[in-house]
All heavy atoms as a GROMACS GRO file, in nm:
protein
  480
    1MET      N    1   2.120 -10.967   4.860
    1MET     CA    2   2.071 -10.955   4.722
    1MET      C    3   1.996 -11.081   4.681
    1MET      O    4   1.899 -11.074   4.610
    1MET     CB    5   2.190 -10.927   4.630
    1MET     CG    6   2.150 -10.897   4.490
    1MET     SD    7   2.070 -10.738   4.483
    1MET     CE    8   2.086 -10.702   4.314
    2LYS      N    9   2.044 -11.196   4.727
    2LYS     CA   10   1.980 -11.322   4.692
    2LYS      C   11   1.836 -11.326   4.740
    2LYS      O   12   1.748 -11.375   4.669
    2LYS     CB   13   2.060 -11.439   4.749
    2LYS     CG   14   2.008 -11.573   4.706
    2LYS     CD   15   2.094 -11.684   4.758
    2LYS     CE   16   2.040 -11.818   4.713
    2LYS     NZ   17   2.119 -11.929   4.761
    3ASP      N   18   1.808 -11.274   4.861
    3ASP     CA   19   1.672 -11.274   4.914
    3ASP      C   20   1.579 -11.191   4.827
    3ASP      O   21   1.464 -11.229   4.804
    3ASP     CB   22   1.670 -11.221   5.057
    3ASP     CG   23   1.737 -11.317   5.154
    3ASP    OD1   24   1.741 -11.438   5.124
    3ASP    OD2   25   1.786 -11.271   5.258
    4LYS      N   26   1.626 -11.077   4.778
    4LYS     CA   27   1.543 -10.991   4.693
    4LYS      C   28   1.512 -11.062   4.561
    4LYS      O   29   1.399 -11.058   4.514
    4LYS     CB   30   1.614 -10.859   4.666
    4LYS     CG   31   1.532 -10.763   4.585
    4LYS     CD   32   1.603 -10.632   4.565
    4LYS     CE   33   1.518 -10.539   4.481
    4LYS     NZ   34   1.584 -10.415   4.451
    5ASN      N   35   1.611 -11.127   4.502
    5ASN     CA   36   1.589 -11.200   4.377
    5ASN      C   37   1.490 -11.315   4.399
    5ASN      O   38   1.406 -11.340   4.314
    5ASN     CB   39   1.720 -11.253   4.320
    5ASN     CG   40   1.805 -11.144   4.262
    5ASN    OD1   41   1.757 -11.037   4.227
    5ASN    ND2   42   1.935 -11.168   4.254
    6TYR      N   43   1.502 -11.383   4.510
    6TYR     CA   44   1.410 -11.493   4.541
    6TYR      C   45   1.268 -11.440   4.557
    6TYR      O   46   1.173 -11.499   4.506
    6TYR     CB   47   1.453 -11.566   4.668
    6TYR     CG   48   1.356 -11.675   4.707
    6TYR    CD1   49   1.353 -11.796   4.638
    6TYR    CD2   50   1.265 -11.655   4.810
    6TYR    CE1   51   1.261 -11.895   4.672
    6TYR    CE2   52   1.173 -11.753   4.844
    6TYR     CZ   53   1.173 -11.873   4.775
    6TYR     OH   54   1.083 -11.969   4.809
    7ALA      N   55   1.253 -11.329   4.628
    7ALA     CA   56   1.121 -11.271   4.650
    7ALA      C   57   1.058 -11.227   4.518
    7ALA      O   58   0.940 -11.249   4.494
    7ALA     CB   59   1.130 -11.153   4.746
    8THR      N   60   1.138 -11.168   4.432
    8THR     CA   61   1.089 -11.125   4.301
    8THR      C   62   1.049 -11.245   4.218
    8THR      O   63   0.943 -11.245   4.154
    8THR     CB   64   1.196 -11.042   4.227
    8THR    OG1   65   1.230 -10.929   4.308
    8THR    CG2   66   1.148 -10.995   4.093
    9THR      N   67   1.132 -11.349   4.218
    9THR     CA   68   1.102 -11.470   4.142
    9THR      C   69   0.977 -11.537   4.197
    9THR      O   70   0.891 -11.582   4.120
    9THR     CB   71   1.222 -11.567   4.147
    9THR    OG1   72   1.335 -11.500   4.094
    9THR    CG2   73   1.195 -11.693   4.068
   10SER      N   74   0.965 -11.542   4.327
   10SER     CA   75   0.849 -11.604   4.390
   10SER      C   76   0.721 -11.527   4.355
   10SER      O   77   0.618 -11.588   4.325
   10SER     CB   78   0.868 -11.607   4.541
   10SER     OG   79   0.756 -11.661   4.604
   11LEU      N   80   0.727 -11.396   4.358
   11LEU     CA   81   0.612 -11.314   4.323
   11LEU      C   82   0.573 -11.333   4.176
   11LEU      O   83   0.457 -11.352   4.144
   11LEU     CB   84   0.640 -11.166   4.350
   11LEU     CG   85   0.530 -11.069   4.311
   11LEU    CD1   86   0.401 -11.100   4.385
   11LEU    CD2   87   0.574 -10.927   4.338
   12LEU      N   88   0.672 -11.332   4.089
   12LEU     CA   89   0.645 -11.353   3.947
   12LEU      C   90   0.583 -11.491   3.924
   12LEU      O   91   0.488 -11.505   3.848
   12LEU     CB   92   0.774 -11.338   3.866
   12LEU     CG   93   0.761 -11.355   3.716
   12LEU    CD1   94   0.660 -11.257   3.657
   12LEU    CD2   95   0.895 -11.339   3.649
   13LYS      N   96   0.634 -11.591   3.994
   13LYS     CA   97   0.580 -11.726   3.981
   13LYS      C   98   0.434 -11.730   4.026
   13LYS      O   99   0.349 -11.789   3.958
   13LYS     CB  100   0.662 -11.823   4.065
   13LYS     CG  101   0.616 -11.966   4.055
   13LYS     CD  102   0.704 -12.058   4.138
   13LYS     CE  103   0.654 -12.199   4.134
   13LYS     NZ  104   0.736 -12.289   4.215
   14ARG      N  105   0.402 -11.664   4.136
   14ARG     CA  106   0.263 -11.660   4.184
   14ARG      C  107   0.172 -11.591   4.084
   14ARG      O  108   0.059 -11.636   4.060
   14ARG     CB  109   0.254 -11.588   4.319
   14ARG     CG  110   0.301 -11.672   4.434
   14ARG     CD  111   0.263 -11.615   4.569
   14ARG     NE  112   0.219 -11.478   4.568
   14ARG     CZ  113   0.266 -11.382   4.647
   14ARG    NH1  114   0.360 -11.408   4.733
   14ARG    NH2  115   0.218 -11.260   4.641
   15ILE      N  116   0.220 -11.482   4.025
   15ILE     CA  117   0.141 -11.410   3.925
   15ILE      C  118   0.116 -11.499   3.804
   15ILE      O  119   0.004 -11.510   3.755
   15ILE     CB  120   0.208 -11.277   3.884
   15ILE    CG1  121   0.199 -11.177   3.999
   15ILE    CG2  122   0.145 -11.220   3.757
   15ILE    CD1  123   0.280 -11.051   3.978
   16LEU      N  124   0.221 -11.564   3.755
   16LEU     CA  125   0.207 -11.650   3.638
   16LEU      C  126   0.114 -11.768   3.664
   16LEU      O  127   0.033 -11.804   3.578
   16LEU     CB  128   0.344 -11.699   3.591
   16LEU     CG  129   0.437 -11.593   3.533
   16LEU    CD1  130   0.576 -11.651   3.508
   16LEU    CD2  131   0.379 -11.534   3.407
   17VAL      N  132   0.123 -11.826   3.780
   17VAL     CA  133   0.037 -11.941   3.814
   17VAL      C  134  -0.109 -11.898   3.827
   17VAL      O  135  -0.198 -11.964   3.776
   17VAL     CB  136   0.086 -12.008   3.944
   17VAL    CG1  137  -0.017 -12.104   4.001
   17VAL    CG2  138   0.217 -12.081   3.920
   18ASN      N  139  -0.132 -11.786   3.894
   18ASN     CA  140  -0.268 -11.744   3.923
   18ASN      C  141  -0.337 -11.667   3.811
   18ASN      O  142  -0.460 -11.660   3.809
   18ASN     CB  143  -0.271 -11.661   4.051
   18ASN     CG  144  -0.245 -11.745   4.173
   18ASN    OD1  145  -0.328 -11.828   4.209
   18ASN    ND2  146  -0.130 -11.728   4.234
   19CYS      N  147  -0.260 -11.608   3.722
   19CYS     CA  148  -0.319 -11.523   3.618
   19CYS      C  149  -0.292 -11.574   3.477
   19CYS      O  150  -0.306 -11.498   3.381
   19CYS     CB  151  -0.267 -11.380   3.633
   19CYS     SG  152  -0.301 -11.307   3.794
   20SER      N  153  -0.258 -11.699   3.464
   20SER     CA  154  -0.222 -11.751   3.332
   20SER      C  155  -0.340 -11.748   3.234
   20SER      O  156  -0.323 -11.717   3.117
   20SER     CB  157  -0.164 -11.892   3.342
   20SER     OG  158  -0.259 -11.981   3.397
   21ALA      N  159  -0.460 -11.778   3.281
   21ALA     CA  160  -0.577 -11.777   3.192
   21ALA      C  161  -0.605 -11.636   3.142
   21ALA      O  162  -0.633 -11.615   3.023
   21ALA     CB  163  -0.700 -11.832   3.264
   22GLN      N  164  -0.593 -11.537   3.231
   22GLN     CA  165  -0.617 -11.399   3.192
   22GLN      C  166  -0.508 -11.349   3.096
   22GLN      O  167  -0.538 -11.278   3.000
   22GLN     CB  168  -0.621 -11.308   3.316
   22GLN     CG  169  -0.736 -11.337   3.409
   22GLN     CD  170  -0.710 -11.449   3.510
   22GLN    OE1  171  -0.617 -11.526   3.498
   22GLN    NE2  172  -0.794 -11.454   3.612
   23ALA      N  173  -0.385 -11.390   3.122
   23ALA     CA  174  -0.274 -11.351   3.034
   23ALA      C  175  -0.291 -11.413   2.896
   23ALA      O  176  -0.265 -11.349   2.794
   23ALA     CB  177  -0.142 -11.393   3.095
   24LYS      N  178  -0.338 -11.537   2.893
   24LYS     CA  179  -0.360 -11.604   2.764
   24LYS      C  180  -0.469 -11.535   2.684
   24LYS      O  181  -0.455 -11.513   2.564
   24LYS     CB  182  -0.397 -11.750   2.788
   24LYS     CG  183  -0.412 -11.829   2.660
   24LYS     CD  184  -0.438 -11.975   2.687
   24LYS     CE  185  -0.451 -12.051   2.557
   24LYS     NZ  186  -0.469 -12.193   2.578
   25ARG      N  187  -0.578 -11.496   2.751
   25ARG     CA  188  -0.686 -11.425   2.681
   25ARG      C  189  -0.639 -11.291   2.627
   25ARG      O  190  -0.671 -11.254   2.513
   25ARG     CB  191  -0.805 -11.404   2.775
   25ARG     CG  192  -0.897 -11.523   2.777
   25ARG     CD  193  -1.026 -11.495   2.855
   25ARG     NE  194  -1.038 -11.604   2.950
   25ARG     CZ  195  -1.024 -11.595   3.082
   25ARG    NH1  196  -1.003 -11.479   3.138
   25ARG    NH2  197  -1.034 -11.700   3.159
   26TYR      N  198  -0.563 -11.218   2.706
   26TYR     CA  199  -0.511 -11.088   2.662
   26TYR      C  200  -0.414 -11.107   2.545
   26TYR      O  201  -0.423 -11.038   2.443
   26TYR     CB  202  -0.443 -11.015   2.777
   26TYR     CG  203  -0.379 -10.884   2.735
   26TYR    CD1  204  -0.458 -10.779   2.689
   26TYR    CD2  205  -0.242 -10.867   2.740
   26TYR    CE1  206  -0.400 -10.659   2.650
   26TYR    CE2  207  -0.184 -10.748   2.700
   26TYR     CZ  208  -0.263 -10.644   2.656
   26TYR     OH  209  -0.206 -10.526   2.616
   27GLY      N  210  -0.323 -11.201   2.558
   27GLY     CA  211  -0.227 -11.228   2.451
   27GLY      C  212  -0.294 -11.272   2.322
   27GLY      O  213  -0.256 -11.231   2.213
   28SER      N  214  -0.398 -11.353   2.336
   28SER     CA  215  -0.473 -11.398   2.217
   28SER      C  216  -0.543 -11.281   2.150
   28SER      O  217  -0.546 -11.272   2.027
   28SER     CB  218  -0.576 -11.503   2.256
   28SER     OG  219  -0.513 -11.620   2.301
   29CYS      N  220  -0.598 -11.193   2.229
   29CYS     CA  221  -0.665 -11.075   2.174
   29CYS      C  222  -0.567 -10.990   2.095
   29CYS      O  223  -0.594 -10.950   1.982
   29CYS     CB  224  -0.728 -10.993   2.286
   29CYS     SG  225  -0.813 -10.844   2.230
   30VAL      N  226  -0.452 -10.962   2.152
   30VAL     CA  227  -0.352 -10.878   2.085
   30VAL      C  228  -0.300 -10.947   1.960
   30VAL      O  229  -0.295 -10.887   1.853
   30VAL     CB  230  -0.236 -10.843   2.181
   30VAL    CG1  231  -0.123 -10.774   2.106
   30VAL    CG2  232  -0.285 -10.756   2.296
   31SER      N  233  -0.264 -11.074   1.973
   31SER     CA  234  -0.205 -11.144   1.859
   31SER      C  235  -0.304 -11.161   1.743
   31SER      O  236  -0.263 -11.167   1.628
   31SER     CB  237  -0.147 -11.279   1.901
   31SER     OG  238  -0.249 -11.367   1.941
   32SER      N  239  -0.432 -11.166   1.774
   32SER     CA  240  -0.531 -11.182   1.668
   32SER      C  241  -0.548 -11.055   1.584
   32SER      O  242  -0.608 -11.059   1.477
   32SER     CB  243  -0.666 -11.224   1.726
   32SER     OG  244  -0.727 -11.117   1.796
   33ARG      N  245  -0.495 -10.947   1.634
   33ARG     CA  246  -0.512 -10.819   1.564
   33ARG      C  247  -0.382 -10.765   1.504
   33ARG      O  248  -0.379 -10.654   1.453
   33ARG     CB  249  -0.571 -10.717   1.660
   33ARG     CG  250  -0.715 -10.750   1.694
   33ARG     CD  251  -0.766 -10.662   1.806
   33ARG     NE  252  -0.909 -10.674   1.826
   33ARG     CZ  253  -0.967 -10.768   1.898
   33ARG    NH1  254  -0.896 -10.863   1.954
   33ARG    NH2  255  -1.099 -10.769   1.915
   34VAL      N  256  -0.276 -10.842   1.512
   34VAL     CA  257  -0.148 -10.800   1.453
   34VAL      C  258  -0.162 -10.805   1.302
   34VAL      O  259  -0.221 -10.901   1.249
   34VAL     CB  260  -0.034 -10.894   1.503
   34VAL    CG1  261   0.095 -10.868   1.428
   34VAL    CG2  262  -0.015 -10.876   1.652
   35PRO      N  263  -0.115 -10.713   1.224
   35PRO     CA  264  -0.033 -10.597   1.259
   35PRO      C  265  -0.114 -10.470   1.282
   35PRO      O  266  -0.056 -10.363   1.296
   35PRO     CB  267   0.056 -10.582   1.138
   35PRO     CG  268  -0.028 -10.623   1.023
   35PRO     CD  269  -0.117 -10.733   1.079
   36GLU      N  270  -0.244 -10.478   1.289
   36GLU     CA  271  -0.325 -10.359   1.309
   36GLU      C  272  -0.346 -10.329   1.458
   36GLU      O  273  -0.458 -10.304   1.502
   36GLU     CB  274  -0.462 -10.372   1.240
   36GLU     CG  275  -0.454 -10.378   1.090
   36GLU     CD  276  -0.431 -10.518   1.038
   36GLU    OE1  277  -0.465 -10.615   1.108
   36GLU    OE2  278  -0.375 -10.531   0.927
   37VAL      N  279  -0.240 -10.330   1.535
   37VAL     CA  280  -0.250 -10.307   1.679
   37VAL      C  281  -0.281 -10.159   1.704
   37VAL      O  282  -0.219 -10.072   1.646
   37VAL     CB  283  -0.118 -10.346   1.750
   37VAL    CG1  284  -0.124 -10.315   1.897
   37VAL    CG2  285  -0.088 -10.493   1.728
   38GLU      N  286  -0.380 -10.136   1.788
   38GLU     CA  287  -0.420 -10.001   1.824
   38GLU      C  288  -0.434  -9.990   1.975
   38GLU      O  289  -0.460 -10.089   2.043
   38GLU     CB  290  -0.554  -9.965   1.760
   38GLU     CG  291  -0.552  -9.961   1.609
   38GLU     CD  292  -0.689  -9.932   1.550
   38GLU    OE1  293  -0.778  -9.883   1.624
   38GLU    OE2  294  -0.708  -9.958   1.432
   39ARG      N  295  -0.420  -9.871   2.023
   39ARG     CA  296  -0.433  -9.846   2.166
   39ARG      C  297  -0.574  -9.886   2.214
   39ARG      O  298  -0.674  -9.859   2.148
   39ARG     CB  299  -0.409  -9.698   2.194
   39ARG     CG  300  -0.415  -9.664   2.339
   39ARG     CD  301  -0.392  -9.517   2.360
   39ARG     NE  302  -0.403  -9.489   2.501
   39ARG     CZ  303  -0.328  -9.404   2.566
   39ARG    NH1  304  -0.238  -9.334   2.502
   39ARG    NH2  305  -0.343  -9.386   2.695
   40ASP      N  306  -0.578  -9.949   2.330
   40ASP     CA  307  -0.702  -9.990   2.397
   40ASP      C  308  -0.787 -10.091   2.320
   40ASP      O  309  -0.904 -10.112   2.354
   40ASP     CB  310  -0.788  -9.868   2.431
   40ASP     CG  311  -0.724  -9.776   2.534
   40ASP    OD1  312  -0.636  -9.823   2.609
   40ASP    OD2  313  -0.762  -9.659   2.540
   41MET      N  314  -0.732 -10.156   2.220
   41MET     CA  315  -0.812 -10.250   2.143
   41MET      C  316  -0.849 -10.374   2.223
   41MET      O  317  -0.949 -10.437   2.195
   41MET     CB  318  -0.741 -10.291   2.015
   41MET     CG  319  -0.617 -10.370   2.036
   41MET     SD  320  -0.549 -10.413   1.879
   41MET     CE  321  -0.434 -10.536   1.932
   42CYS      N  322  -0.771 -10.409   2.322
   42CYS     CA  323  -0.800 -10.524   2.409
   42CYS      C  324  -0.811 -10.477   2.554
   42CYS      O  325  -0.767 -10.545   2.646
   42CYS     CB  326  -0.691 -10.629   2.393
   42CYS     SG  327  -0.682 -10.700   2.228
   43LEU      N  328  -0.870 -10.362   2.571
   43LEU     CA  329  -0.876 -10.300   2.704
   43LEU      C  330  -0.948 -10.388   2.805
   43LEU      O  331  -0.902 -10.403   2.918
   43LEU     CB  332  -0.944 -10.163   2.696
   43LEU     CG  333  -0.951 -10.085   2.827
   43LEU    CD1  334  -0.811 -10.059   2.881
   43LEU    CD2  335  -1.026  -9.956   2.808
   44LYS      N  336  -1.058 -10.448   2.765
   44LYS     CA  337  -1.135 -10.533   2.858
   44LYS      C  338  -1.047 -10.647   2.910
   44LYS      O  339  -1.041 -10.673   3.031
   44LYS     CB  340  -1.257 -10.588   2.786
   44LYS     CG  341  -1.342 -10.681   2.868
   44LYS     CD  342  -1.459 -10.731   2.784
   44LYS     CE  343  -1.509 -10.863   2.838
   44LYS     NZ  344  -1.607 -10.925   2.750
   45GLU      N  345  -0.977 -10.715   2.820
   45GLU     CA  346  -0.891 -10.827   2.859
   45GLU      C  347  -0.774 -10.779   2.944
   45GLU      O  348  -0.734 -10.844   3.041
   45GLU     CB  349  -0.839 -10.899   2.735
   45GLU     CG  350  -0.945 -10.972   2.657
   45GLU     CD  351  -1.023 -10.883   2.560
   45GLU    OE1  352  -1.002 -10.760   2.557
   45GLU    OE2  353  -1.106 -10.939   2.485
   46PHE      N  354  -0.720 -10.661   2.910
   46PHE     CA  355  -0.608 -10.606   2.986
   46PHE      C  356  -0.652 -10.574   3.130
   46PHE      O  357  -0.579 -10.604   3.225
   46PHE     CB  358  -0.553 -10.480   2.920
   46PHE     CG  359  -0.450 -10.411   3.005
   46PHE    CD1  360  -0.321 -10.459   3.014
   46PHE    CD2  361  -0.484 -10.296   3.077
   46PHE    CE1  362  -0.228 -10.398   3.094
   46PHE    CE2  363  -0.391 -10.234   3.157
   46PHE     CZ  364  -0.262 -10.284   3.166
   47LEU      N  365  -0.768 -10.514   3.145
   47LEU     CA  366  -0.815 -10.477   3.278
   47LEU      C  367  -0.840 -10.599   3.366
   47LEU      O  368  -0.814 -10.596   3.487
   47LEU     CB  369  -0.940 -10.390   3.268
   47LEU     CG  370  -0.917 -10.251   3.209
   47LEU    CD1  371  -1.050 -10.178   3.192
   47LEU    CD2  372  -0.821 -10.170   3.294
   48VAL      N  373  -0.887 -10.707   3.306
   48VAL     CA  374  -0.905 -10.832   3.382
   48VAL      C  375  -0.770 -10.886   3.427
   48VAL      O  376  -0.753 -10.928   3.543
   48VAL     CB  377  -0.983 -10.936   3.298
   48VAL    CG1  378  -0.983 -11.072   3.366
   48VAL    CG2  379  -1.124 -10.888   3.272
   49LEU      N  380  -0.671 -10.884   3.337
   49LEU     CA  381  -0.536 -10.930   3.373
   49LEU      C  382  -0.475 -10.841   3.480
   49LEU      O  383  -0.417 -10.889   3.578
   49LEU     CB  384  -0.446 -10.932   3.248
   49LEU     CG  385  -0.299 -10.966   3.270
   49LEU    CD1  386  -0.283 -11.102   3.335
   49LEU    CD2  387  -0.223 -10.958   3.137
   50LYS      N  388  -0.487 -10.711   3.465
   50LYS     CA  389  -0.433 -10.617   3.563
   50LYS      C  390  -0.494 -10.641   3.700
   50LYS      O  391  -0.424 -10.644   3.801
   50LYS     CB  392  -0.462 -10.474   3.517
   50LYS     CG  393  -0.417 -10.368   3.614
   50LYS     CD  394  -0.456 -10.229   3.564
   50LYS     CE  395  -0.430 -10.125   3.670
   50LYS     NZ  396  -0.485  -9.995   3.633
   51SER      N  397  -0.624 -10.660   3.705
   51SER     CA  398  -0.693 -10.686   3.831
   51SER      C  399  -0.642 -10.813   3.898
   51SER      O  400  -0.617 -10.817   4.018
   51SER     CB  401  -0.844 -10.695   3.807
   51SER     OG  402  -0.910 -10.727   3.926
   52CYS      N  403  -0.624 -10.917   3.818
   52CYS     CA  404  -0.572 -11.043   3.871
   52CYS      C  405  -0.432 -11.022   3.931
   52CYS      O  406  -0.404 -11.066   4.042
   52CYS     CB  407  -0.568 -11.148   3.761
   52CYS     SG  408  -0.505 -11.309   3.818
   53MET      N  409  -0.348 -10.953   3.857
   53MET     CA  410  -0.211 -10.930   3.904
   53MET      C  411  -0.210 -10.846   4.032
   53MET      O  412  -0.134 -10.876   4.125
   53MET     CB  413  -0.128 -10.862   3.794
   53MET     CG  414  -0.110 -10.952   3.673
   53MET     SD  415  -0.037 -10.866   3.533
   53MET     CE  416   0.135 -10.877   3.578
   54GLN      N  417  -0.296 -10.747   4.040
   54GLN     CA  418  -0.303 -10.665   4.160
   54GLN      C  419  -0.354 -10.746   4.279
   54GLN      O  420  -0.307 -10.729   4.391
   54GLN     CB  421  -0.392 -10.543   4.136
   54GLN     CG  422  -0.326 -10.441   4.047
   54GLN     CD  423  -0.417 -10.326   4.011
   54GLN    OE1  424  -0.540 -10.340   4.008
   54GLN    NE2  425  -0.358 -10.211   3.983
   55ASN      N  426  -0.448 -10.836   4.254
   55ASN     CA  427  -0.498 -10.921   4.363
   55ASN      C  428  -0.388 -11.013   4.414
   55ASN      O  429  -0.380 -11.039   4.534
   55ASN     CB  430  -0.618 -11.002   4.315
   55ASN     CG  431  -0.743 -10.918   4.307
   55ASN    OD1  432  -0.756 -10.816   4.373
   55ASN    ND2  433  -0.834 -10.957   4.221
   56VAL      N  434  -0.303 -11.064   4.326
   56VAL     CA  435  -0.191 -11.147   4.368
   56VAL      C  436  -0.096 -11.063   4.453
   56VAL      O  437  -0.052 -11.107   4.560
   56VAL     CB  438  -0.116 -11.209   4.248
   56VAL    CG1  439   0.013 -11.274   4.292
   56VAL    CG2  440  -0.205 -11.310   4.177
   57LEU      N  441  -0.067 -10.941   4.410
   57LEU     CA  442   0.023 -10.855   4.485
   57LEU      C  443  -0.032 -10.821   4.623
   57LEU      O  444   0.043 -10.810   4.720
   57LEU     CB  445   0.049 -10.724   4.408
   57LEU     CG  446   0.136 -10.735   4.285
   57LEU    CD1  447   0.137 -10.603   4.209
   57LEU    CD2  448   0.277 -10.775   4.322
   58ARG      N  449  -0.161 -10.808   4.633
   58ARG     CA  450  -0.226 -10.775   4.761
   58ARG      C  451  -0.250 -10.898   4.847
   58ARG      O  452  -0.302 -10.888   4.958
   58ARG     CB  453  -0.357 -10.704   4.735
   58ARG     CG  454  -0.339 -10.568   4.672
   58ARG     CD  455  -0.474 -10.502   4.648
   58ARG     NE  456  -0.455 -10.378   4.576
   58ARG     CZ  457  -0.526 -10.341   4.472
   58ARG    NH1  458  -0.623 -10.418   4.425
   58ARG    NH2  459  -0.502 -10.227   4.412
   59GLY      N  460  -0.219 -11.016   4.794
   59GLY     CA  461  -0.236 -11.139   4.869
   59GLY      C  462  -0.379 -11.187   4.875
   59GLY      O  463  -0.415 -11.267   4.959
   60LYS      N  464  -0.462 -11.143   4.780
   60LYS     CA  465  -0.603 -11.184   4.779
   60LYS      C  466  -0.623 -11.314   4.703
   60LYS      O  467  -0.732 -11.367   4.700
   60LYS     CB  468  -0.689 -11.074   4.720
   60LYS     CG  469  -0.694 -10.950   4.806
   60LYS     CD  470  -0.783 -10.844   4.747
   60LYS     CE  471  -0.787 -10.722   4.835
   60LYS     NZ  472  -0.874 -10.618   4.780
   61ILE      N  473  -0.518 -11.360   4.637
   61ILE     CA  474  -0.527 -11.488   4.563
   61ILE      C  475  -0.421 -11.579   4.619
   61ILE      O  476  -0.312 -11.544   4.644
   61ILE     CB  477  -0.506 -11.468   4.411
   61ILE    CG1  478  -0.622 -11.390   4.353
   61ILE    CG2  479  -0.492 -11.601   4.342
   61ILE    CD1  480  -0.615 -11.367   4.205
   0.00000   0.00000   0.00000
């Protein structure tokens, strides 16, 4: 069980390190529109973050 937790933590750490700029842009977009949050309002920023995270998972970053 310890190995699985380590692998998960390591993966999360890699995602946070490699995608922090994209996460910050997405979070800023959402927070700037509170409380009028609507579906897909920050879609462009979300898709960039999603792509970054998928690249980390695939080992491309």
